[in-house]
C-alpha positions in Angstrom: 148.8 98.4 88.0 145.4 98.7 89.9 143.7 101.9 90.3 143.0 103.0 93.8 139.7 102.8 95.4 138.0 106.2 96.4 134.8 106.4 98.4 131.9 108.5 98.8 129.5 108.4 102.1 126.1 109.0 101.3 122.8 108.4 103.3 120.6 105.3 102.7 117.9 107.6 101.2 120.4 109.1 98.7 120.4 105.9 96.8 118.6 106.8 93.6 117.4 104.6 90.8 120.8 104.4 89.2 122.7 103.4 92.1 120.0 101.2 93.0 120.2 99.4 89.5 124.1 99.3 89.9 123.8 97.6 93.3 121.5 94.8 91.6 123.7 94.3 88.7 126.7 93.5 91.4 124.5 91.2 93.5 123.5 89.3 90.2 127.1 89.0 89.4 128.3 87.7 92.5 126.9 84.4 93.8 128.0 84.4 97.3 125.7 87.8 98.0 122.6 85.7 97.9 121.2 86.6 101.5 118.3 89.1 101.8 120.4 91.1 103.9 122.4 92.2 101.0 119.4 93.4 99.0 119.1 97.4 98.5 115.8 97.2 100.1 117.3 96.2 103.5 119.6 99.1 103.4 116.9 101.7 102.5 114.2 100.5 104.6 116.7 99.7 107.4 118.7 102.9 107.0 115.6 105.0 107.6 115.3 103.8 111.2 119.0 102.8 112.2 120.8 105.5 113.9 124.2 106.7 112.0 123.2 105.0 109.0 125.2 105.6 106.1 126.3 103.9 102.9 130.0 104.0 101.4 130.3 104.0 97.9 133.4 102.6 96.1 134.7 104.0 93.0 137.6 103.1 90.6 138.3 105.3 87.9 135.1 107.0 88.5 132.8 103.8 88.2 130.9 102.7 91.0 132.5 99.2 92.0 131.1 98.7 95.5 128.6 99.4 98.2 129.1 99.0 102.1 126.0 99.6 104.3 127.1 100.9 107.7 126.4 102.8 110.8 128.6 104.7 113.1 128.6 104.9 117.1 131.1 107.8 117.6 134.5 106.2 116.1 133.3 102.7 115.9 131.6 101.3 113.1 129.5 98.1 112.4 127.5 97.0 109.2 124.0 98.7 109.0 121.4 97.4 111.4 123.8 95.6 113.5 123.2 93.4 115.9 120.4 92.4 113.8 122.6 92.1 110.4 123.7 88.7 110.4 125.6 88.7 106.9 127.3 91.8 105.6 130.3 92.8 103.5 131.1 95.1 100.4 128.7 94.5 97.5 130.7 93.9 94.5 131.6 91.7 91.9 133.7 88.6 92.5 137.5 89.4 93.2 136.6 93.3 93.1 135.8 93.6 96.9 138.5 95.4 99.1 139.9 93.6 101.9 138.0 94.3 105.5 141.1 96.1 106.6 141.1 98.4 103.7 137.5 99.0 104.4 138.5 100.1 107.7 141.1 102.5 106.2 139.0 104.1 103.6 136.2 104.9 105.8 138.5 106.3 108.8 136.9 103.9 111.2 138.4 104.1 114.7 137.1 100.5 115.2 135.4 98.6 112.8 133.5 95.3 114.2 131.8 92.5 112.0 130.5 89.3 113.0 129.3 87.9 109.8 131.5 89.5 107.0 131.3 87.7 103.5 134.6 88.7 101.4 138.1 89.1 102.2 139.1 89.6 105.6 142.7 89.5 106.3 143.0 88.9 110.1 139.4 87.7 110.6 138.5 84.9 112.5 136.7 82.1 110.3 132.9 80.9 111.5 130.4 79.0 109.9 126.6 79.5 109.6 124.4 76.4 108.6 121.4 76.0 106.1 118.7 73.5 105.2 119.2 73.4 101.5 116.1 71.8 99.2 117.0 71.8 95.6 114.4 69.3 95.2 111.8 70.5 97.6 110.6 69.9 101.3 109.7 66.2 100.7 112.9 65.2 99.5 114.7 67.2 101.9 112.8 65.7 104.9 113.0 62.1 103.5 116.9 62.5 103.4 116.9 63.9 107.0 114.3 61.4 108.5 116.7 58.6 107.1 119.9 60.0 108.6 118.1 61.0 112.1 115.3 58.7 112.1 115.0 58.8 116.1 115.0 62.4 116.4 112.2 63.5 113.7 109.9 60.3 115.1 110.1 62.2 118.5 108.9 65.3 116.9 106.2 63.4 115.2 105.2 62.3 118.6 105.7 65.7 119.8 103.0 67.0 117.2 100.5 64.5 118.2 101.0 65.3 122.0 100.6 69.2 121.1 97.5 68.3 119.3 96.1 66.1 122.0 96.5 68.6 124.6 95.4 71.8 122.7 93.6 71.0 119.8 94.0 70.9 116.2 97.3 72.2 114.9 97.3 75.2 112.5 100.2 76.9 111.0 100.1 80.2 108.9 103.3 81.5 107.3 103.7 85.0 105.4 101.7 86.8 108.1 102.1 90.7 108.4 100.3 91.5 111.5 102.1 94.4 113.5 100.1 93.3 116.8 101.5 89.7 116.5 104.9 91.2 115.7 104.7 93.0 119.0 103.9 89.8 120.9 106.8 88.2 119.4 109.2 90.9 120.4 107.5 90.8 123.9 108.4 87.1 124.1 111.9 87.9 123.1 112.5 90.6 125.8 111.2 88.1 128.3 113.7 85.6 127.2 116.5 87.8 127.4 115.5 89.0 131.1 115.4 85.3 131.9 118.7 84.6 130.4 120.6 87.6 131.3 121.4 88.6 127.7 121.4 92.3 126.5 117.6 93.2 125.5 118.4 94.2 121.8 114.8 95.5 121.6 115.0 98.0 124.6 116.7 100.6 122.3 113.5 101.0 120.3 115.0 101.3 116.7 115.4 97.7 116.5 111.6 97.2 117.0 111.1 100.1 114.4 113.3 98.2 112.1 111.4 95.0 112.0 108.0 96.7 111.6 109.5 98.7 108.6 110.6 95.6 106.9 107.3 93.9 107.5 105.3 97.0 106.6 106.9 97.6 103.2 107.4 94.3 101.6 108.9 94.5 97.8 108.3 91.3 95.9 109.6 88.3 97.5 111.6 90.5 99.8 110.4 91.7 103.4 109.8 90.1 106.9 107.0 88.0 107.6 105.9 85.8 110.5 105.1 82.2 111.0 102.7 81.1 113.8 101.6 77.7 115.2 98.4 77.4 117.1 97.1 74.5 119.2 93.1 74.7 119.0 93.1 78.6 120.1 96.4 78.8 121.7 99.4 80.6 120.3 102.3 78.1 120.9 105.2 79.3 118.6 106.2 82.4 116.3 108.9 83.4 114.4 109.8 86.3 112.4 112.1 85.6 109.2 113.8 87.8 106.6 113.4 86.6 103.0 114.2 87.5 99.5 115.0 85.6 96.3 114.9 82.0 97.0 116.4 82.6 100.6 114.5 82.2 103.7 116.3 83.4 107.0 114.9 82.3 110.3 115.6 85.4 112.4 113.6 85.7 115.8 111.9 82.6 116.9 109.9 82.2 120.4 107.4 79.7 121.9 105.6 79.4 124.9 107.6 78.0 127.5 104.7 75.9 129.4 104.6 74.0 126.1 108.4 73.3 125.7 108.2 69.5 126.1 106.1 69.5 122.9 108.8 71.2 120.8 106.6 73.9 119.3 109.3 75.9 117.7 110.8 73.0 116.0 107.1 72.1 114.6 106.8 75.7 113.4 110.1 75.4 111.6 109.1 72.2 109.9 105.7 73.3 108.9 107.4 76.9 107.6 109.7 75.1 105.5 107.4 72.9 103.9 105.0 75.7 103.2 107.7 78.4 101.7 109.1 75.6 99.8 105.9 75.1 97.8 106.4 78.9 97.1 109.9 78.5 95.7 112.2 79.3 98.6 115.1 76.7 98.4 117.6 77.7 101.3 116.8 78.1 104.9 119.3 79.9 106.8 119.6 79.0 110.6 122.6 81.5 111.3 125.6 80.3 113.4 125.8 76.9 114.5 125.3 76.8 118.2 122.1 75.1 119.4 122.2 71.1 119.0 119.1 70.8 117.0 120.4 72.6 114.0 122.3 69.7 113.2 119.5 67.5 112.4 118.2 70.3 110.0 121.2 71.7 108.1 123.1 69.9 105.4 124.9 73.2 104.1 127.6 75.7 105.3 129.0 78.9 104.7 132.0 80.6 105.9 132.2 84.2 107.0 134.6 86.3 109.2 134.3 87.6 112.5 137.0 90.6 113.3 137.7 93.8 114.9 139.8 96.1 113.1 141.1 98.8 115.4 143.0 102.0 114.5 145.9 102.6 116.8 145.0 105.3 119.5 142.1 106.2 121.6 139.7 104.2 119.9 141.9 101.0 121.0 141.9 102.2 124.6 138.3 102.5 124.7 137.6 99.2 123.3 140.1 98.0 125.8 138.3 99.5 128.4 135.1 98.1 127.6 136.4 94.5 127.2 137.9 94.8 130.5 134.9 96.0 132.4 132.9 92.9 130.9 135.9 90.8 131.7 135.1 91.4 135.5 132.2 89.3 135.2 134.6 86.4 134.4 136.3 86.6 137.5 139.7 87.1 136.0 139.5 84.5 133.3 140.2 87.3 130.9 141.5 85.9 127.4 139.3 82.5 127.7 136.3 84.8 127.5 137.5 87.7 125.2 135.7 86.4 122.1 132.5 86.0 124.0 133.2 89.3 125.9 133.8 91.0 122.6 130.7 89.5 121.0 128.6 90.8 123.9 130.1 94.2 123.7 129.3 94.5 119.9 125.9 93.7 120.5 125.5 96.7 123.3 127.6 99.1 121.2 125.4 98.5 118.3 122.1 98.6 119.9 123.0 101.9 122.1 123.6 104.9 120.2 125.0 107.0 123.1 127.9 106.5 125.2 125.7 106.8 128.3 123.4 104.0 127.2 126.5 101.8 126.3 127.7 102.2 129.7 124.5 101.0 131.3 124.4 98.3 129.1 127.7 97.0 129.9 127.2 97.3 133.5 123.9 95.3 133.3 125.8 92.5 131.6 128.4 92.5 134.2 125.6 92.2 137.0 124.0 89.5 135.0 127.1 87.8 134.6 127.9 87.9 138.3 124.5 86.7 139.1 125.0 83.7 137.2 128.3 82.9 138.8 127.1 83.6 142.4 126.8 80.2 144.2 123.4 79.0 144.9 122.0 79.6 148.7 121.8 76.4 151.0 118.9 76.2 152.9 119.3 75.8 156.6 118.4 72.9 158.4 
């Protein structure tokens, strides 16, 4: 009979050398925990700036068998650094991680909300993330992709020539750790959120601090760095990526809209992969499938789970009320919008550490969605 799990809750900065060594041994034993989000540096650096940050340390018969970095918002719980944490789960050996529902029970979470759970997740909804995988390097990958999607990649080669003709010689740099350039990227993303009506994940402040902390303190191959593309002296595209081991996770891309016809963001991704592949990176993660362009790049897939584990009682009522508020923006379509609405609420709740800020975020989301649904004004003759 298996011995029951027990759990201690500690702060990220209480992870001493012994616990970090155990963490690394568990990662080395489990081939599905390859994303840089699982590395202890992400938890230690991210935990220093994330409100409500904590680490659950699981024990069996007195031995440490797993870790789960997380954050609390009242009775609600999310993975640490959500909504910026794209992969999460219990750091454990294969077959030894507790199920998601058991994690919620052991941590006494009123509600545990996950979007990219790696590991057993009874009741979770399966989702897929996509990757460009380059075991033989960039040139072999590009040759295969171009053979499969010749029209698309020929168009991007024309776009490169057009951008260069308009702006001047193209220059791409990767591995940049420039705080001013990161702030410029964040400003571009915030403007994009305003244009599209999405919740501004950087308005809360700590998420900006998180990116700066991860960029300022690289450890070996782990950290955040920037890739940027210039045409002449004009900055046309920029992206922040998180990397570690041989994995490169594209995180926050932005480009100048006035040059959108020349696809500067796509060109930056291609050149980033070419240069990073030469440094030994082999998997380039694009996150969840959605944007149409990803099918041309990605030849790998990973399965994760999305779930909301709710303890009966007040937490369920509060969650239902929040979802009901956001559903107002759906003109009564209710259940058809439920997954989208829950994701929107999860972003708001994770970003905003106080109930008042969460309510403001929900109301802003309702207004933005209602504005999109409003019929356009017809000009009078």
